[in-house]
ZAFIDREN-253422 format. One record per residue (C-alpha): residue in one letter; chain; x, y, z. Coordinates in steps of 0.001 Angstrom, whole numbers, plus 500000, padded with zeros to 6 digits. Layout:
N
+------+-----+--------+--------+--------+
| type | mol |      X |      Y |      Z |
+------+-----+--------+--------+--------+
|    A |   A |      X |      Y |      Z |
...
+------+-----+--------+--------+--------+
# end
This chain:
197
+------+-----+--------+--------+--------+
| type | mol |      X |      Y |      Z |
+------+-----+--------+--------+--------+
|    M |   A | 647698 | 050705 | 578393 |
|    K |   A | 648910 | 050820 | 582302 |
|    T |   A | 647235 | 053314 | 583893 |
|    E |   A | 649973 | 055674 | 585717 |
|    N |   A | 649417 | 059052 | 587626 |
|    I |   A | 649780 | 062566 | 586571 |
|    A |   A | 649598 | 065589 | 588734 |
|    I |   A | 647779 | 068577 | 588092 |
|    L |   A | 649375 | 071771 | 589465 |
|    D |   A | 648561 | 075379 | 590273 |
|    T |   A | 650356 | 078081 | 591959 |
|    E |   A | 649364 | 081712 | 593294 |
|    T |   A | 651756 | 084482 | 593713 |
|    T |   A | 652311 | 087519 | 595621 |
|    W |   A | 652505 | 091079 | 594326 |
|    K |   A | 656153 | 090881 | 593568 |
|    N |   A | 655468 | 087953 | 591390 |
|    H |   A | 656990 | 085355 | 594166 |
|    L |   A | 655422 | 081520 | 594690 |
|    M |   A | 652954 | 082147 | 597741 |
|    S |   A | 650996 | 078841 | 597296 |
|    I |   A | 650686 | 075314 | 595131 |
|    G |   A | 648403 | 073296 | 595126 |
|    I |   A | 648964 | 069806 | 593408 |
|    V |   A | 646385 | 067096 | 592784 |
|    I |   A | 647227 | 063576 | 591979 |
|    A |   A | 644756 | 061367 | 589468 |
|    A |   A | 644955 | 058317 | 587703 |
|    D |   A | 645428 | 059138 | 583942 |
|    E |   A | 642736 | 057017 | 582524 |
|    T |   A | 639840 | 058123 | 585170 |
|    F |   A | 640861 | 061411 | 586235 |
|    E |   A | 639506 | 060594 | 589789 |
|    I |   A | 642032 | 062223 | 592222 |
|    V |   A | 644097 | 060024 | 594182 |
|    D |   A | 645889 | 062319 | 596625 |
|    K |   A | 646546 | 065864 | 596678 |
|    R |   A | 648921 | 068555 | 598578 |
|    Y |   A | 648211 | 071952 | 599690 |
|    Y |   A | 651772 | 074422 | 600362 |
|    I |   A | 652038 | 078085 | 601393 |
|    L |   A | 655641 | 079317 | 601295 |
|    L |   A | 657023 | 081596 | 603546 |
|    P |   A | 658255 | 084655 | 604022 |
|    N |   A | 656494 | 084833 | 600757 |
|    K |   A | 652749 | 084942 | 601996 |
|    Y |   A | 653478 | 088029 | 603801 |
|    E |   A | 654110 | 090446 | 600676 |
|    G |   A | 650714 | 090045 | 600219 |
|    G |   A | 649276 | 089266 | 596718 |
|    M |   A | 645655 | 089776 | 594762 |
|    Y |   A | 644239 | 086439 | 595973 |
|    I |   A | 645687 | 086510 | 599903 |
|    R |   A | 642366 | 086106 | 600745 |
|    A |   A | 642097 | 082756 | 599389 |
|    L |   A | 644741 | 081173 | 600714 |
|    Y |   A | 642918 | 080032 | 603363 |
|    I |   A | 639652 | 079903 | 601730 |
|    N |   A | 636081 | 077167 | 602721 |
|    G |   A | 638955 | 075711 | 605388 |
|    V |   A | 641143 | 074510 | 603188 |
|    H |   A | 644029 | 072010 | 604840 |
|    V |   A | 647259 | 073004 | 604567 |
|    D |   A | 649807 | 070280 | 604036 |
|    K |   A | 652673 | 072251 | 604790 |
|    E |   A | 654014 | 075843 | 605205 |
|    G |   A | 657963 | 076694 | 604876 |
|    S |   A | 661115 | 078330 | 603108 |
|    R |   A | 661014 | 077278 | 599278 |
|    Q |   A | 663496 | 074942 | 599273 |
|    T |   A | 661555 | 072967 | 601926 |
|    I |   A | 658370 | 073100 | 600274 |
|    I |   A | 660079 | 071772 | 596908 |
|    E |   A | 661376 | 068749 | 598190 |
|    D |   A | 658360 | 067823 | 599867 |
|    I |   A | 657032 | 068193 | 596232 |
|    K |   A | 659390 | 065966 | 594716 |
|    N |   A | 659134 | 063124 | 597648 |
|    F |   A | 655155 | 063448 | 597400 |
|    L |   A | 655540 | 063162 | 593582 |
|    K |   A | 657969 | 060613 | 593448 |
|    A |   A | 656376 | 058560 | 595668 |
|    H |   A | 653327 | 058345 | 593140 |
|    N |   A | 655433 | 057647 | 590235 |
|    V |   A | 654039 | 061128 | 588654 |
|    Q |   A | 656121 | 061835 | 585169 |
|    R |   A | 653841 | 064283 | 583864 |
|    I |   A | 652622 | 067461 | 585081 |
|    F |   A | 649520 | 069115 | 583510 |
|    A |   A | 648232 | 072947 | 584149 |
|    Y |   A | 645839 | 075109 | 582650 |
|    N |   A | 648313 | 078049 | 581045 |
|    A |   A | 651066 | 075939 | 581798 |
|    L |   A | 653462 | 078535 | 581329 |
|    F |   A | 653219 | 080357 | 583874 |
|    D |   A | 653208 | 077860 | 586543 |
|    Y |   A | 656601 | 075659 | 584304 |
|    G |   A | 658042 | 079472 | 584709 |
|    Q |   A | 657463 | 079519 | 588549 |
|    L |   A | 659130 | 075995 | 589190 |
|    P |   A | 662450 | 075875 | 587613 |
|    E |   A | 663231 | 073235 | 590143 |
|    L |   A | 660490 | 070587 | 588505 |
|    D |   A | 661435 | 071417 | 585069 |
|    Y |   A | 662877 | 067643 | 584772 |
|    F |   A | 659135 | 066766 | 584514 |
|    K |   A | 657114 | 066679 | 581417 |
|    W |   A | 655034 | 069318 | 581447 |
|    Y |   A | 651527 | 069586 | 579626 |
|    D |   A | 649006 | 072708 | 579292 |
|    I |   A | 645406 | 071584 | 579822 |
|    M |   A | 644029 | 074989 | 577809 |
|    K |   A | 646176 | 074206 | 574953 |
|    V |   A | 643328 | 071099 | 574304 |
|    A |   A | 640518 | 072682 | 575894 |
|    A |   A | 640100 | 076090 | 574009 |
|    Y |   A | 640239 | 074096 | 570604 |
|    K |   A | 636835 | 073489 | 568895 |
|    Q |   A | 638216 | 070532 | 567632 |
|    Y |   A | 638835 | 068877 | 570497 |
|    N |   A | 636206 | 070580 | 572927 |
|    Y |   A | 632763 | 069760 | 571796 |
|    K |   A | 630932 | 071898 | 573907 |
|    I |   A | 632693 | 075045 | 572345 |
|    P |   A | 629502 | 076529 | 570459 |
|    I |   A | 629417 | 076162 | 566195 |
|    D |   A | 628865 | 079880 | 565985 |
|    A |   A | 632153 | 080417 | 568975 |
|    E |   A | 634487 | 083178 | 567448 |
|    C |   A | 637975 | 081008 | 566410 |
|    F |   A | 641075 | 081421 | 564906 |
|    K |   A | 641840 | 079111 | 561925 |
|    T |   A | 643677 | 076995 | 564244 |
|    G |   A | 640473 | 076220 | 566130 |
|    R |   A | 641536 | 078143 | 569088 |
|    L |   A | 638342 | 080451 | 570912 |
|    K |   A | 639412 | 084209 | 570815 |
|    C |   A | 638073 | 084815 | 573514 |
|    G |   A | 636745 | 083185 | 577075 |
|    F |   A | 638785 | 080427 | 577275 |
|    G |   A | 640302 | 080765 | 580865 |
|    V |   A | 639275 | 078132 | 584018 |
|    E |   A | 636537 | 079824 | 584742 |
|    N |   A | 635191 | 080167 | 581506 |
|    M |   A | 636233 | 076849 | 580027 |
|    Y |   A | 634535 | 075317 | 583944 |
|    Q |   A | 631174 | 076936 | 583114 |
|    L |   A | 630674 | 075718 | 579884 |
|    L |   A | 631889 | 072114 | 580336 |
|    S |   A | 629895 | 071898 | 583466 |
|    G |   A | 626923 | 074129 | 582395 |
|    N |   A | 627166 | 075526 | 585773 |
|    Y |   A | 627249 | 079449 | 584785 |
|    R |   A | 627683 | 080129 | 588597 |
|    Y |   A | 630876 | 078485 | 589099 |
|    C |   A | 633791 | 081103 | 589975 |
|    E |   A | 637253 | 080335 | 590217 |
|    T |   A | 638258 | 080655 | 593990 |
|    H |   A | 642351 | 081492 | 593213 |
|    N |   A | 643237 | 078935 | 595928 |
|    A |   A | 645995 | 076534 | 594293 |
|    L |   A | 644380 | 073812 | 595788 |
|    L |   A | 640904 | 074505 | 594996 |
|    D |   A | 642046 | 075690 | 591612 |
|    A |   A | 643773 | 072511 | 590620 |
|    R |   A | 641074 | 070342 | 591370 |
|    D |   A | 638799 | 072176 | 589345 |
|    E |   A | 641616 | 072092 | 586410 |
|    L |   A | 641461 | 068280 | 587079 |
|    A |   A | 637460 | 068429 | 586696 |
|    I |   A | 637954 | 070396 | 583243 |
|    M |   A | 640169 | 067158 | 581999 |
|    K |   A | 637517 | 065037 | 583036 |
|    M |   A | 634712 | 066949 | 581664 |
|    M |   A | 636469 | 067253 | 578334 |
|    N |   A | 636187 | 063507 | 578316 |
|    V |   A | 639340 | 062965 | 575536 |
|    S |   A | 642253 | 060514 | 576242 |
|    I |   A | 645613 | 061346 | 577923 |
|    E |   A | 647438 | 060930 | 574996 |
|    R |   A | 645457 | 063900 | 573376 |
|    Y |   A | 647711 | 066034 | 575626 |
|    E |   A | 650900 | 065216 | 573627 |
|    Q |   A | 650566 | 068269 | 571370 |
|    A |   A | 650031 | 070427 | 574725 |
|    K |   A | 653569 | 069253 | 576191 |
|    I |   A | 655460 | 072241 | 577046 |
|    G |   A | 658926 | 073028 | 578126 |
|    T |   A | 662448 | 071165 | 577741 |
|    Y |   A | 662006 | 067719 | 579472 |
|    K |   A | 665805 | 066980 | 580765 |
|    T |   A | 665836 | 063616 | 582413 |
|    N |   A | 663563 | 061178 | 583661 |
|    S |   A | 665394 | 061540 | 587524 |
|    Y |   A | 664059 | 062656 | 590791 |
|    S |   A | 667275 | 063420 | 591875 |
|    K |   A | 667982 | 066817 | 590391 |
+------+-----+--------+--------+--------+
# end
């Protein structure tokens, strides 16, 4: 099978639930190695403040573009098109998908719908409390899952959209399951294979 690029996307929102920042990491679908990345901050939304406002510029992370929603969305479309991306992955993807209806023509997948299930995640302890479906009853957020998979229990989620997207990619890599496994984690309506929306 030919290697394709995928996008891992994360968003952060303001107190008013408006988009404040978007982080995107492009990776090869077979190796999960980073190919490219982009970090966006939306104006004037960032001035509304939010729970994670202090993480916007954490660790000197490079901001690729600050601007209006329309400007940012057009840049994202061009960025994904340049890397021939057809599939977007996110952890608890329904939230990010709901924030970005302009990107609903991509195929969207929820990383959590694989990571939180004992039949796919070999690191979930045999005695962990799970539903009959195999899904963990609790402790399956990004921070918990990264700690479980890496063994690094000092890891803390930054809530910076770019750094979190990178960490969500790391979860996919540590899961060590093929990209095809995520077909069961598809969400959304996927309207067309066109970038012209």
